[in-house]
Steps between C-alpha positions, in 0.01 A plus 500: 500500500267346244578708192795672342285812496528508880873573474638851529727532198671804651636294792824305521464126559730210587519132411319423826202700371529354150514142629181551700296613199279245328388691193448327165675785324878466490704785643864591537664724760775731384670688782184471705262626233229281345519426129212325329631242258391507137181314408527122457768426240390393154556150364829572325642654816422175680642286218830691499538503880417128506754421226777677692401339830495148350844538342649631825318240710627212286858632510496556876382152600737367767685835515515748786330788318119509492258659253159646587212633292241763598312539720800483734607774740851645493586719798775738393707588806842615610547422869142507625334158539202567726167492315419831671803667342498356147334754270559363150327185374477417128380205294728443200365276224796262547799514733805287580636484855835335573551590868302256718507749789266723300239222508543412866140569607344350181230773472692707249844616398675727752757693299583553135460204262795426273286527187168680458286462187215739418282427196335815370128519434293774336416616855865561593573870471834675469480633856454147638793369292727784620403448866580128482830563317613746769382272779676187376819696436488663846458170684767314304317257270783350294299471176170652391339358186224708339300305242300661219254238366364716217851563364622151595808648661672509838732756657738369764626752756812393691614657828857625459767546767374852570152368579345635179309311233661478157372324190664278244456775243193366324183307560515123457263376231399179324816309408691625807570315825515611862798390707581633845790474745240469777415152363807349332412268208142629484391590148159625393408552135286807439297283259401287802403809702241588236390147406127422475376857515128548453390654172403865530130556433 
């Protein structure tokens, strides 16, 4: 297949199909269905994702957990491991993976990351946000951070003992700090998340 337009969007696909595609356009698979990703992120989206990645990367040097930045495939699975059975593949902006078994084949993450970070862009719509929220909750992501660059705020969803996301009660904003039991002693100032933003034209 040479073009994304050759795909039948009504069909159900697997990771084996997805991995064989060589399109320039980035796609995600959610329960076998193709989702086109939003247009290329704007500069501030990239700045914020990069800031978070750098802070996590520096903290995790010589530790067992690893941090990855998009484009990087995450195969969300329960028991299935065969490429021909995996039907959900997403590309979070940043993710932290602490179980080395989930990186055993080095192509991508097989299973839920411990932390997923999504930085919103003007192209992100409410439907997309809701789909990702439900997906990460269903597959057991321990923490889901949603970052709002325009508001300079971050909402941290934490998976509770019932397998449901709960929040800390309010968005974190400039002056606040992120700490997480997933990474003891890690501390990230919200000011650093939004450092060096480009001026809006």
